[in-house]
Residue, then its C-alpha position, 0 to 999 in steps of 0.5 A: m842470474n849472478a852464476t850466469v854472469s860470473p864465468a864471462n865476467h872476468l874475461l870482459t873489458a870495457v870495450h866488451r861492456r860498451r859494445l853490449r851497450e851499443v847493441w842494447r840501444s840500437a837495432g842490433w846490426p852486426c859489426q862482425d869484428l873480433v869484440e863481436v866474436e868474443l860476446l857471440f862466443l860468451g853467450l852475451l850476444e846471439r844471432v837473430l835471422q829476420a824474415s828479410g833475410h838480414e842477420t842482427l844481433r840480440v843481447t842475451e839474458a846473460g848479457i842483460a845480467v852483465l849490463a845491470e851488473t855494470l850499471q850498478r858498480n858504475r853507479a856505486r863508483r860515481d856515488a863514492h866519487e861525488q861524495l868525496v867531491e862534496r866533502v872536499a867542496r865543503e871543506m873549502t867553503r868552510a875555510g872561507r873560500l868560494a868553491w865550484r864543482g864541475l867547472s869547464v874552462r880552457a887552459k893554455v898548454d904549450e901551443g894549444w888550449v885544453m879544456a879542463m874540468p877539475d872536480v873542485f875549483s876554489i879561490r879564497h873569499t877576499t877583496v885583494e886579487a894577490y891573495l885569491e890563491p886558486i886551487v884544483h882538487e882532483i878527486k879519485v876514488q879508483r885506482s884504474d881512474l887514477l892511473s889513467d888520469l896520471r897518463r894525461a900529462a896535458k890535462r895536469a898541465a892545464y890544472l897547473q895553468l889554472s892554479s896556484e896549487c894542484w891536489y889529488v884527493l884519493a880514496e884510502g888505499i888506491a895509491r901511495a903519494d910517491e906514485i903522484p907527480p911531485e908538482c901536485g899535493v896529495l890528500v888521503a881521505r880517511g874516515d871523516g877527514l883529509e890528511v895530508e900525505r904531501a903538500a902542494p907546491r905553491r906557485p905565485m899565480r894571477m888568474p887570467f881574464h878567460l878564467w874570470m869569465a868561466l867563474a862569472r858564468a858558473t855558480p859557486l857552491e852555497g853553504w857558508r854564512d856571510e858573517d863567516a866569510q868576512a872573518h876570512l877577508g885578507a886572512q891567510p888559509s889554515l887547513p891543508g889544501e886551501 
C-alpha cells in the first residue's frame, strides 16, 4: 500500500486530501473541476457509469491508502499538540493558577468582535482582581500551522485583548524566536521542560465582564490542591510564562 501512495503523495495538497474525504463520505457526484481532474489523473479517484446513465466518482484503493495515511498523520499531529497543551496547563496549575483549555470567548478587535479560542488561558488564584494577570498560551507543534497562525493578525489581536501576557509555546526546532511578533513571548518545549526564548511583554489589564461570564460557564482544569493554592493567594508568580 505504501508503494501505491508514494508516487502521488508529494503532489497532493490539503485541498486534494479534503476532496478525497468529501467523495468518500458522499454519493460521489462529480464537481468537474481541476482538483477532480488531478485526482483522476493520479489514480486516486475513478469514474463509474451508473445504470441510470449518470457518472459518479469512487475512491480507488490508492485513494483509500492516501486517506488512511492522512488520518494517521493528523492523529499524530493532534496527539503531539494535545500533549503539549496538557503540559502547559499543568504547569499553570502547579504555579497556583486556574487554567482552562479550549476556552471560547469573544474579543473586541478594532470595530468588531472576534471569536478567540486560546489553547490555554489562565489566571492567578487570588482574591484581588488587580492580581489576576490573565495569560494566553498558544501551542504550536508544526511549522506550517505556526506560519498560518502568524498570518492571522486579528486572532493575535484578540489574544492580546484577553490577556496581560500572550505566549507562543513551540515544539523544538519549528521556528526561531525572532519569527514571532514582538508583542508575544516565546517558550520552547525541550525534553520535559519549557524554556523561555523571549519573555512576553506584561501589560496592565482588567478582565472585561464578558470574559468573566465565559470563565463562569467553563470548567477549569483540575489538578491543584486547596492547600497548595492557598500558598499562592496574593503571591507573585515565579515560573516563566505564568
